[in-house]
C-alpha positions as CSV (number, residue, x, y, z in Angstrom):
1,M,143.8,83.0,164.9
2,N,144.8,83.5,161.2
3,A,142.6,86.5,160.2
4,L,143.8,90.0,161.1
5,V,141.1,91.6,163.3
6,S,140.9,94.4,165.8
7,L,141.5,93.8,169.5
8,D,137.7,93.9,170.1
9,Q,137.2,90.9,167.9
10,M,140.4,89.0,168.6
11,M,140.0,85.3,169.5
12,V,143.4,84.1,170.7
13,P,144.3,80.3,170.5
14,V,144.7,78.8,174.0
15,H,148.4,78.0,173.5
16,L,149.0,81.7,172.8
17,D,146.6,83.4,175.2
18,G,149.1,83.8,178.0
19,S,147.3,81.8,180.6
20,R,150.5,79.9,181.1
21,G,153.0,82.5,180.0
22,R,156.6,82.2,181.1
23,N,156.5,85.8,182.4
24,R,153.4,85.4,184.5
25,A,153.9,86.5,188.1
26,D,153.9,83.8,190.8
27,S,152.3,86.1,193.4
28,R,148.6,86.8,193.6
29,S,147.4,89.1,190.8
30,Q,145.2,92.1,191.6
31,L,143.4,91.5,188.3
32,A,140.6,89.1,187.5
33,A,142.1,88.6,184.1
34,V,143.5,85.1,183.5
35,D,144.8,85.7,179.9
36,D,146.8,88.4,178.1
37,R,143.9,89.9,176.1
38,S,141.8,90.4,179.2
39,A,144.7,91.9,181.1
40,V,145.4,94.4,178.3
41,L,141.7,95.3,178.2
42,A,141.8,95.9,182.0
43,W,144.7,98.3,181.4
44,L,142.9,100.1,178.6
45,A,139.7,100.4,180.7
46,R,141.5,103.0,182.9
47,Y,141.4,105.4,180.0
48,A,137.7,105.1,179.2
49,D,137.1,108.8,180.1
50,S,139.8,110.0,177.7
51,P,138.8,108.9,174.2
52,A,141.9,110.2,172.4
53,T,144.3,108.6,174.9
54,L,142.3,105.3,174.8
55,A,142.4,105.2,171.0
56,S,146.2,105.8,171.0
57,Y,146.9,103.2,173.7
58,R,144.6,100.6,172.2
59,K,146.3,101.0,168.8
60,E,149.7,100.1,170.2
61,A,148.5,97.3,172.4
62,E,146.5,95.9,169.4
63,R,149.5,96.0,167.1
64,L,151.7,94.2,169.6
65,M,149.2,91.5,170.3
66,L,148.5,90.9,166.6
67,W,152.2,90.6,166.0
68,C,152.6,88.2,168.9
69,V,150.0,85.8,167.6
70,L,150.3,86.2,163.8
71,Q,154.0,86.8,163.3
72,R,156.0,85.8,166.4
73,G,153.9,82.8,167.5
74,A,154.2,83.8,171.2
75,A,151.9,85.0,173.9
76,L,152.3,88.5,175.2
77,S,153.3,87.1,178.6
78,D,156.0,85.0,176.9
79,L,157.8,87.9,175.3
80,T,161.5,88.4,176.2
81,H,163.7,91.4,175.8
82,E,165.0,89.9,172.5
83,D,161.4,89.6,171.2
84,L,160.8,93.3,171.8
85,L,164.0,94.2,169.9
86,L,162.5,92.2,166.9
87,Y,159.2,94.0,167.4
88,Q,161.0,97.4,167.2
89,R,162.4,96.5,163.9
90,F,159.0,95.3,162.8
91,L,157.5,98.7,163.6
92,D,160.1,100.3,161.5
93,D,159.0,98.2,158.5
94,P,155.8,96.1,159.1
95,Q,156.1,93.2,156.6
96,P,154.5,91.6,154.8
97,A,152.9,94.9,153.9
98,E,149.8,93.3,152.3
99,R,148.9,91.9,155.7
100,W,149.8,94.8,158.0
101,V,149.5,98.1,156.0
102,M,146.4,99.7,154.7
103,E,146.1,100.7,151.0
104,P,147.1,104.3,150.3
105,G,144.2,106.7,150.8
106,Q,142.0,104.2,152.5
107,K,140.6,104.5,156.0
108,P,138.3,101.5,156.5
109,G,136.5,101.0,159.8
110,R,138.0,98.8,162.4
111,N,135.5,96.1,161.7
112,S,136.1,96.1,157.9
113,P,138.0,93.2,156.3
114,R,140.2,95.9,154.6
115,W,141.3,97.3,158.0
116,R,145.0,97.1,158.8
117,P,146.8,98.3,161.9
118,F,149.4,100.4,160.1
119,A,149.2,103.2,157.6
120,G,152.9,102.6,156.9
121,P,156.3,102.3,158.7
122,L,156.6,104.3,161.9
123,G,158.9,107.3,161.9
124,P,161.3,108.0,164.7
125,S,158.9,110.0,166.9
126,S,156.0,107.6,166.3
127,L,158.3,104.7,167.2
128,R,159.4,106.4,170.4
129,Q,155.8,107.0,171.3
130,A,154.8,103.4,170.6
131,L,157.5,102.0,172.8
132,S,156.7,104.5,175.6
133,I,153.1,103.4,175.6
134,L,154.0,99.7,175.6
135,N,156.5,100.3,178.4
136,A,153.8,101.9,180.5
137,M,151.5,99.0,179.8
138,F,154.1,96.4,180.8
139,S,155.0,98.4,183.9
140,W,151.3,98.5,184.9
141,L,150.8,94.8,184.4
142,V,153.9,94.1,186.6
143,E,152.5,96.5,189.3
144,A,149.1,94.7,189.1
145,G,150.8,91.4,189.8
146,Y,150.0,89.9,186.3
147,L,153.5,89.9,184.9
148,A,156.7,89.1,186.7
149,G,158.8,91.6,184.8
150,N,158.8,94.3,182.1
151,P,160.7,93.0,179.0
152,L,161.0,96.6,177.7
153,A,162.7,97.8,180.9
154,L,166.1,96.6,179.7
155,S,166.0,98.7,176.5
156,R,168.7,101.2,176.0
157,R,167.3,104.7,176.6
158,K,168.2,106.9,173.7
159,R,168.3,110.6,174.5
160,R,165.2,112.1,173.0
161,Q,166.0,114.7,170.3
162,T,163.0,117.0,170.5
163,A,162.2,119.6,168.0
164,P,162.5,123.2,169.3
165,R,159.3,124.2,171.1
166,V,158.7,127.0,168.6
167,S,158.3,124.6,165.7
168,R,154.8,123.4,166.8
169,F,153.0,126.7,166.7
170,L,152.4,129.3,164.0
171,P,154.1,132.7,164.2
172,A,151.8,135.6,163.6
173,E,152.8,135.9,159.9
174,H,151.9,132.2,159.2
175,W,148.7,132.6,161.2
176,N,147.7,135.5,159.0
177,V,148.2,133.3,155.9
178,V,145.9,130.7,157.4
179,K,143.2,133.3,158.1
180,A,143.5,134.6,154.5
181,A,143.1,131.0,153.2
182,I,139.9,130.6,155.1
183,E,138.6,133.9,153.8
184,A,139.4,132.9,150.3
185,M,137.5,129.6,150.4
186,P,134.9,129.3,147.6
187,V,131.2,130.0,148.4
188,A,129.6,129.6,145.0
189,S,127.4,126.6,146.0
190,E,125.4,126.0,149.1
191,R,127.7,123.2,150.2
192,E,130.8,125.4,149.7
193,R,129.2,128.2,151.7
194,L,128.4,125.9,154.6
195,H,131.9,124.3,154.4
196,A,133.6,127.7,154.5
197,S,131.4,128.8,157.4
198,R,132.2,125.7,159.3
199,C,136.0,126.0,158.8
200,R,135.9,129.6,160.0
201,W,134.0,128.6,163.1
202,L,136.2,125.6,163.8
203,F,139.3,127.7,163.7
204,S,137.7,130.3,165.9
205,L,137.0,127.6,168.5
206,L,140.6,126.3,168.2
207,Y,142.2,129.7,168.3
208,I,140.0,132.1,170.3
209,G,138.7,129.4,172.6
210,G,141.9,127.3,172.7
211,L,139.8,124.1,172.7
212,R,141.1,120.6,172.2
213,V,139.6,118.5,169.4
214,S,138.0,116.1,171.8
215,E,136.3,119.0,173.6
216,I,134.9,120.3,170.4
217,C,133.5,116.9,169.5
218,D,131.9,116.3,172.9
219,A,130.3,119.8,173.5
220,S,127.0,121.2,172.4
221,M,125.9,124.8,171.9
222,S,124.0,124.6,175.2
223,G,127.4,125.1,176.8
224,F,127.2,128.8,176.0
225,F,125.7,130.9,178.8
226,S,125.8,134.5,180.1
227,R,126.0,135.7,183.7
228,R,126.3,139.1,185.3
229,G,129.5,139.9,187.1
230,T,130.0,141.8,190.3
231,D,130.7,144.9,188.2
232,G,127.2,144.6,186.6
233,R,128.5,143.5,183.2
234,E,127.1,140.6,181.3
235,R,129.7,138.1,180.1
236,W,129.4,135.0,177.9
237,W,131.1,131.8,178.8
238,L,131.4,128.3,177.3
239,E,131.3,125.4,179.7
240,I,133.7,122.6,178.5
241,T,134.4,119.2,179.9
242,G,138.0,118.4,179.2
243,K,140.7,115.9,180.1
244,G,139.9,113.7,183.0
245,S,136.2,114.8,182.9
246,K,137.3,118.2,184.4
247,T,134.9,121.1,183.7
248,R,136.2,124.6,183.0
249,L,134.7,127.8,181.8
250,V,136.2,129.3,178.6
251,P,135.7,133.1,178.2
252,A,133.3,133.5,175.2
253,T,134.7,136.9,174.1
254,G,132.7,139.3,172.0
255,E,134.7,138.1,169.0
256,L,133.9,134.4,169.6
257,M,130.2,135.2,170.2
258,A,130.1,137.1,166.9
259,E,131.6,134.1,165.1
260,L,129.1,131.9,166.8
261,M,126.2,134.0,165.6
262,R,127.7,134.1,162.1
263,Y,127.9,130.3,162.0
264,R,124.4,129.8,163.4
265,K,123.0,132.3,160.8
266,A,124.6,130.2,158.0
267,H,122.5,127.2,159.3
268,A,119.3,129.3,159.7
269,L,119.5,129.0,163.5
270,S,118.6,131.6,166.0
271,S,121.4,134.1,166.8
272,L,122.0,132.6,170.2
273,P,121.6,129.1,171.5
274,L,118.4,128.3,173.4
275,E,118.6,126.8,176.9
276,G,119.2,123.1,176.7
277,E,119.8,123.2,173.0
278,G,121.6,120.0,171.8
279,T,123.0,121.4,168.6
280,P,126.6,120.1,168.3
281,L,129.4,122.7,168.6
282,V,130.6,121.9,165.1
283,M,128.0,120.2,162.8
284,T,128.1,117.8,159.9
285,L,126.8,119.3,156.6
286,I,124.3,116.5,155.8
287,A,121.2,115.4,157.7
288,P,120.8,114.2,160.3
289,I,123.0,116.8,162.0
290,K,125.6,115.1,164.1
291,P,128.8,116.3,165.9
292,M,131.9,116.1,163.6
293,A,134.2,113.2,164.3
294,R,137.8,113.9,165.4
295,S,139.2,112.4,162.2
296,A,136.9,114.7,160.1
297,I,138.1,117.8,162.0
298,H,141.7,116.8,161.5
299,E,141.1,116.5,157.8
300,L,139.4,120.0,157.7
301,V,142.4,121.6,159.4
302,K,144.9,119.8,157.1
303,G,142.9,121.0,154.1
304,V,143.1,124.6,155.2
305,M,146.8,124.3,156.0
306,H,147.4,122.8,152.5
307,A,145.6,125.7,150.9
308,A,147.6,128.2,153.0
309,A,150.9,126.5,152.0
310,T,149.9,126.6,148.3
311,A,149.2,130.3,148.6
312,L,152.6,130.8,150.2
313,R,154.4,128.9,147.4
314,R,152.8,131.2,144.8
315,R,154.9,134.0,146.3
316,G,158.1,132.4,145.2
317,P,160.8,130.0,146.3
318,D,161.8,132.1,149.3
319,F,158.5,131.0,151.0
320,N,159.0,127.2,150.4
321,A,160.3,126.6,154.0
322,A,157.3,128.5,155.5
323,A,154.9,126.5,153.3
324,A,156.5,123.2,154.4
325,H,156.1,124.3,158.0
326,L,152.4,125.0,157.5
327,E,151.9,121.6,155.8
328,Q,153.2,119.9,159.0
329,A,150.7,121.7,161.2
330,S,148.1,119.7,162.9
331,T,144.9,120.6,164.7
332,H,146.7,120.8,168.0
333,W,149.1,123.3,166.6
334,I,146.3,125.8,166.6
335,R,145.8,125.4,170.3
336,H,149.6,125.8,170.8
337,T,149.4,128.9,168.6
338,A,146.5,130.3,170.8
339,G,148.5,129.7,173.9
340,S,151.7,131.2,172.5
341,H,150.0,134.3,171.2
342,L,147.9,134.8,174.4
343,S,150.9,134.4,176.7
344,E,152.5,137.4,175.0
345,K,149.7,139.6,176.2
346,V,148.2,138.3,179.5
347,D,149.3,136.7,182.7
348,L,150.3,133.1,182.3
349,K,147.7,132.0,184.9
350,V,145.0,133.3,182.4
351,V,146.5,131.1,179.7
352,R,146.6,128.1,182.1
353,D,143.0,128.4,183.1
354,N,141.7,129.1,179.6
355,L,143.4,126.0,178.2
356,G,142.6,123.8,181.2
357,H,146.2,123.0,182.2
358,T,146.6,121.4,185.6
359,N,150.1,122.7,186.2
360,I,151.4,126.1,185.1
361,S,154.7,124.4,184.1
362,T,152.7,123.0,181.2
363,T,151.6,126.4,180.2
364,S,155.2,127.7,180.4
365,I,156.1,126.1,177.1
366,Y,154.3,129.0,175.4
367,L,156.7,131.6,176.7
368,H,158.5,132.1,173.3
369,T,158.8,135.8,173.8
370,E,160.8,135.4,177.0
371,D,163.1,132.9,175.2
372,D,163.6,135.5,172.5
373,A,164.4,138.2,175.0
374,R,166.8,135.9,176.8
375,H,168.5,135.1,173.5
376,D,168.9,138.8,172.6
377,A,170.2,139.7,176.1
378,T,172.8,136.9,175.9
379,A,173.9,137.9,172.4
380,T,174.3,141.5,173.5
381,G,176.0,141.1,176.9
382,H,178.0,137.8,176.6
383,R,180.7,137.9,173.9
384,V,184.2,136.3,173.7
385,G,185.4,139.3,171.7
386,G,184.5,141.8,174.4
387,T,182.3,144.9,173.7
């Protein structure tokens, strides 16, 4: 195999397919796979119900297998600990770049001859994530009886230097700048009007609803419904299917319903969705109407964050750090922001259920206010210099 192709199209030469790999287990394998590519695909198949996870895991497995065949000249099941050390250095600087790295600004499809597995060298956090995913893959292949050992298991475990939890959400003053940027979007043309309307609705779903991007892409407006409570009040809900195909009900507050009606009005739709209506939760601007892709949603959010950062920089150099913080923000930051702001006002179990967390310990990362109070109490009551 000389051409660089995606995992789906990969045709591995027999001498590199791993059917006789040195690290193959002697015991009976629990997999039907007899070669490395098939074994990796069996591992990936476990994540078919989590598209975002599947895409992330496939990317790392694909990169490693392509490197094995095209650069190292070894089967995946031949790799040693030393080979993986070389691969780590490769991830830090994938060379030759013309073979491995996409042209700047290009995002060709995986079946395009211009597709490449890298956008550039991996930064420290991306490198840690890549190795963590591959370690999980090797461990599973060992557990399944396909490999005899995990060549990554001997790697020295560096203590992970995580950024403070507070860095991945927007404090209220930054969130207000983002909202102002959305309000200031141009609406002179019909396309601009629809684009501005879509951005406002998308951020409403991310913040008021606390939805994941995958949930937005997969849902339709038929998920909205109302029901009468035991107190006689009508309440609107949005039924969402989240991680692991788990269904949850997100409170569709009066504010969220008002934003829904505003968005639908912009598209000349009825104020409220009809029963069984298949209209995507967030729509493309051109016909035929389709759900927005995850990549397109990420680009929308990045565009708004860039506009907000630009507006901050106009206020003067004192705002450069805040602007840089906004430019780092991703789509998932809005969900973190929603959880952080909500946790300051309601019981943590409400936040857990709204965001669809399995364990409340996950939700506890949003307790910034408690951290601040603990900091203030420590500073006030614990001093080496006395009172």
